[in-house]
Phi, psi and omega in degrees: 000121180299140192301328185289339185285342181254356173285146174293153176310324177293311182299319183293323177299323174294324186283325174291323181292323176297332180267002185057029177265085203276331182286321180292320178304312186294309175312319183287305172303322176297326171294317180291322177298317173306332172271004171105015180278112188281331178292325177295316178302322179288330178286328173297318178288324168301320182287328178289327175295319184294336182261006180086006189256086183300318181302310181301320181295321177298322181293308190284327175293319180298317174304311189287318181299313183298332177273002179097015182280118187294311188293320181297332180288318177296309179302322185295314179305314181299325176291312185300314178305313178303329180263020182057026180259075194281335182286322177290321177304316180298313183303312188287319174303319178299312183296317178290324172298313180301333178273004177092020180274104185304311171309323176289323169304315179302304184298328172298310171314307183301319184295322186286327178293325180291340179255358178095011183255075188285329189291309178293319176315308179313309186296320172295327172292329174294318176299317176293325179296301178304343177263003174094023184267099186308315185302321178293323181291326173292321171300326173292320178303322178293325178304309185290335171300322187282348173265353180093001185258096183285328176305305183284343168287322179300321180293322184283327175299321180293322177295323177302311188284328176294329176285357182093359181279095190307312185297348173302331182297318177299312183289331169295316176305307182304316179302305187300328183286324171293337177272004173084015179250083183292326180298309171301314176317304178291333179295312177297324175301312175311314181301309180297319173303303180305331175273002171104010178275125191284327175294319171303320172304320178291315189298308186302320181301310182299318183290324182283334176295317181292337174270359171088009175265058189308319181302302182298314188292327176297318183296325183281324182299316172304318181295318179293321178296324183297331181268011171096011180279118187295314172308315180293321180303336188253335196238355190296334179259015174247132182294121189278160176287324177227131183282357178235078185306144177269171179105000000 
């Protein structure tokens, strides 16, 4: 008996996908999905998304989400949000977030901010931060900046760094610069740039130009430009009016 004959449809689909036999993978996962396998439904959705078939991806993510697949709920919500179907997106973010999915908590916070509900958004950012989401930690930091509580903002940015969210170094650097600690500000922007954050590379290039270190500025500007940073392509070698761009 061929070993393929004793694999479950789901396992056969996985094997075909590993071999990039995508039609065969789809057929096998479809067989598993038709038997109620939520993970196979989610894999069909991911494959459809990979191939650019968004309606099919939505169908299968919705099927998997309805069957209780938490990550499928999150992925479905993101696709729905991209299609401006915000009400249904919110429902699925809430279900996924309620099941403990950190990225869904963060995205729910973003959605709530976009419609003006900063109070509930903050509560979800806090839950996401407790789940280890560095982006949510930084969003909380910016909320505290808006309130004028720079000590608490700094604490959240540092938590973001500790959580491994590299961009938090840039946020901390900007805050420290505003607080007059330019040496530490540059240190944290450099940390983020060296860790691969493209925006930090661009900001560091501008800071170095302002400091007269044109050769190193050009190196960081070119690195940012090579990674697709449009402003770096035009500006990295030109001394800026202000060395700390906002945003």
